[in-house]
C-alpha positions in Angstrom: 10.6 2.1 -15.9 13.1 2.7 -18.8 12.2 4.3 -22.1 8.6 3.0 -22.0 6.3 3.3 -25.0 2.8 1.9 -25.1 -0.2 2.3 -27.4 -3.6 0.6 -27.7 -4.6 -1.1 -30.9 -7.6 1.1 -31.6 -6.1 4.5 -31.9 -3.0 6.8 -32.4 -2.7 7.7 -28.6 0.7 6.8 -27.1 2.2 6.7 -23.6 5.8 7.6 -23.3 7.9 7.5 -20.1 11.6 8.0 -20.3 12.4 7.0 -16.7 10.6 6.5 -13.5 11.5 4.7 -10.3 9.3 3.9 -7.3 11.2 3.3 -4.0 10.0 1.8 -0.8 8.8 4.4 1.8 7.8 6.9 -0.9 4.2 8.0 -1.6 3.8 9.3 -5.2 0.6 10.7 -6.6 -0.2 10.7 -10.3 -2.6 13.5 -11.5 -3.9 14.7 -14.8 -7.0 15.1 -17.0 -9.0 12.1 -18.2 -7.2 10.4 -21.0 -3.7 11.5 -20.0 -2.4 8.0 -19.3 -2.6 7.7 -15.5 -4.3 4.3 -15.3 -2.3 3.0 -18.2 0.9 3.8 -16.4 -0.3 2.0 -13.3 -1.3 -1.1 -15.3 2.1 -1.2 -17.0 3.8 -0.9 -13.6 1.7 -3.8 -12.3 2.6 -6.0 -15.3 -1.0 -6.2 -16.5 0.0 -4.4 -19.8 3.3 -4.9 -21.6 5.1 -2.0 -23.1 5.7 -1.8 -26.9 9.2 -0.6 -26.3 11.4 -0.2 -23.3 11.4 -2.3 -20.2 10.2 -2.4 -16.6 12.3 -4.0 -13.8 11.3 -5.2 -10.4 14.3 -5.5 -8.1 16.6 -5.9 -11.1 14.5 -8.5 -13.0 12.5 -7.8 -16.1 8.9 -7.6 -15.1 7.6 -9.4 -18.2 9.8 -12.4 -17.5 8.6 -12.9 -13.9 5.7 -15.3 -13.0 2.5 -13.5 -11.9 2.7 -15.2 -8.5 6.2 -13.8 -7.9 5.1 -10.3 -9.0 2.1 -10.5 -6.7 4.4 -11.2 -3.8 6.1 -7.9 -4.3 3.5 -5.7 -6.0 -0.1 -5.1 -4.7 -2.4 -3.6 -7.3 -5.9 -2.1 -6.6 -7.8 -1.3 -9.9 -10.1 1.6 -10.2 -13.1 -0.8 -10.1 -13.2 -4.1 -8.3 -16.6 -5.7 -8.9 -17.4 -8.7 -6.7 -19.4 -11.6 -8.1 -20.5 -12.6 -4.6 -21.3 -10.8 -1.4 -18.1 -11.9 0.4 -17.4 -11.0 4.0 -14.6 -8.6 4.7 -12.5 -11.4 6.1 -13.0 -13.4 2.9 -12.0 -10.5 0.7 -8.8 -9.9 2.7 -7.9 -13.6 2.7 -8.0 -13.5 -1.2 -5.0 -11.2 -1.1 -3.0 -13.9 0.7 -3.2 -16.4 -2.1 0.2 -15.7 -3.7 1.8 -16.9 -0.5 -0.1 -20.1 0.1 1.8 -23.3 0.0 0.9 -26.9 -0.9 -2.9 -27.4 -1.1 -3.6 -23.7 -0.4 -4.4 -24.1 3.3 -3.8 -21.1 5.5 -0.9 -21.2 7.9 -0.6 -19.3 11.1 1.6 -16.8 9.3 -1.1 -16.3 6.6 -3.8 -15.8 9.2 -1.6 -13.3 11.1 -1.1 -11.4 7.8 -4.8 -11.1 7.3 -5.4 -10.0 10.9 -2.6 -7.4 10.6 -4.1 -6.0 7.4 -7.6 -5.7 9.0 -6.0 -4.0 12.0 -4.1 -1.5 9.8 -7.2 -0.3 8.0 -9.4 -0.4 11.1 -11.8 -3.2 10.1 -11.1 -5.9 12.7 -14.6 -5.6 14.2 -16.2 -5.8 10.8 -14.4 -8.9 9.6 -17.5 -11.0 9.5 -19.7 -8.4 7.8 -20.7 -8.8 4.1 -19.5 -6.1 1.7 -23.1 -5.1 1.0 -23.4 -4.0 4.6 -20.5 -1.6 4.5 -20.2 2.0 3.6 -18.3 3.0 0.5 -15.2 4.0 2.6 -15.3 0.7 4.5 -15.5 -1.3 1.2 -12.5 0.6 -0.2 -10.5 0.0 3.0 -11.4 -3.7 2.8 -10.0 -3.9 -0.7 -6.9 -2.0 0.4 -6.5 -4.6 3.2 -6.7 -7.3 0.6 -3.8 -5.8 -1.2 -2.0 -5.3 2.1 -2.4 -9.0 3.0 -0.2 -9.8 0.0 2.6 -8.3 2.2 3.8 -6.3 -0.8 6.8 -4.0 -1.0 5.0 -1.7 -3.5 1.3 -0.8 -3.7 -0.3 0.6 -6.9 -3.7 2.2 -6.2 -6.0 3.4 -9.0 -8.3 6.1 -7.6 -8.6 4.5 -4.1 -11.1 7.3 -3.1 -13.3 7.2 -6.2 -16.9 7.9 -5.2 -16.2 8.6 -1.5 -17.2 11.6 0.4 -14.5 13.9 1.9 -14.5 12.1 5.3 -14.0 8.6 3.9 -11.6 9.9 1.3 -9.4 11.4 4.0 -9.7 8.1 6.0 -8.2 6.2 3.0 -5.4 8.7 2.6 -4.5 8.4 6.3 -4.2 4.7 5.8 -2.1 5.1 2.7 0.2 7.5 4.4 0.7 5.2 7.3 1.6 2.4 4.9 4.3 4.5 3.3 5.6 5.4 6.8 5.9 1.7 7.4 8.2 1.2 4.4 5.8 0.4 1.6 6.2 2.2 -1.7 2.9 3.8 -2.8 2.0 4.9 -6.3 -1.5 6.1 -6.6 -3.8 7.7 -9.3 -6.3 10.3 -8.1 -8.2 13.4 -9.2 -8.0 14.9 -5.7 -5.3 17.5 -5.9 -5.7 18.6 -2.3 -5.4 15.3 -0.6 -2.3 14.3 -2.6 -0.8 17.7 -1.7 -1.3 16.9 2.0 -0.3 13.2 2.0 2.1 12.5 -0.9 5.9 13.1 -1.0 6.0 13.5 -4.8 3.5 14.3 -7.5 3.5 13.6 -11.3 1.3 15.6 -13.5 0.5 13.9 -16.8 -0.7 15.3 -20.0 -1.4 13.5 -23.3 0.5 10.3 -22.5 3.5 11.9 -21.0 4.8 13.6 -17.9 4.2 17.3 -17.8 6.0 18.0 -14.5 7.0 16.2 -11.4 8.4 17.0 -8.0 7.2 18.0 -4.5 3.6 19.2 -4.1 4.9 22.8 -3.4 6.7 22.8 -6.7 4.1 20.9 -8.9 0.8 22.5 -7.8 1.6 26.0 -8.9 -1.1 28.1 -10.5 0.8 28.0 -13.8 0.9 24.2 -13.9 -2.7 23.8 -12.8 -3.9 26.3 -15.4 -2.0 24.5 -18.1 -3.6 21.2 -17.3 -7.1 22.0 -16.1 -7.9 25.5 -17.4 -7.8 29.0 -15.9 -10.7 28.9 -13.4 -8.7 27.9 -10.4 -6.9 29.5 -7.5 -3.8 28.0 -5.7 -3.3 29.0 -2.1 -1.3 27.6 0.9 -3.0 25.3 3.4 -3.6 27.4 6.6 -1.8 24.8 8.8 0.7 23.3 6.3 2.3 26.2 4.3 4.2 23.8 2.0 1.0 22.1 0.9 -0.8 24.2 -1.8 -4.6 23.9 -2.0 -6.3 24.1 -5.4 -9.7 25.9 -5.3 -12.3 26.5 -8.0 -13.0 30.1 -8.7 -16.4 31.5 -7.8 -18.4 33.8 -10.0 -16.7 37.0 -8.6 -13.2 35.6 -8.2 -12.0 36.3 -11.8 -12.6 40.0 -11.4 -11.0 40.1 -7.9 -8.0 38.2 -9.2 -7.5 40.5 -12.2 -7.4 43.4 -9.8 -4.6 41.8 -7.9 -6.3 40.9 -4.6 -5.4 37.2 -5.0 
């Protein structure tokens, strides 16, 4: 992204990004309050929205000049909400992600089928391939959608709140999958509100505020008490993870913590 400006037609709000590059093998988390521009940034990166000014390049080519099929072969995008009109099976959902690669009359080749099986295996849903989405847990459905994106065989994956609505166990499951994909060489850019999971699993974080970047860097640099307070308010504590000292954990303050903190105990 280079000198990006974007605004919607119905208001004065504007997104500004001077420069940003997503590389393969990196896992970058985008954080910030509601309305800060996180999802808009992701849609721009996916080519769903076009900037008012500036340009976005994909492997040296202007994103807006590329055919959607070509973009889909390199970028996998998972929106925050993915409603399904029909109760597809897991296998059917994952096969949909393979469409950008289909040739001729759209018949699946051995390579296409292998890609689907590999995606199912990566997210741990091989045994549930024939199960309808309505018979899955929230975490399993989210993993099925990630597998659909993975079946595209993308070099970059853009994930908008991949753990939205999930309990802590299933959210951690999804982040383990995402981290494994980055380790395999896929560039990951994800939007989330979970400061602690991105601290554990992401290499870099971007904190956004009012349509722009507030601060970016490694979790140990970004998730300071000063930065968290500036974005979310004063009722938070930031402490080191007990087993990963470079991973700060953000905790809400309890009813007695403010007094204790002011006395210097924390």
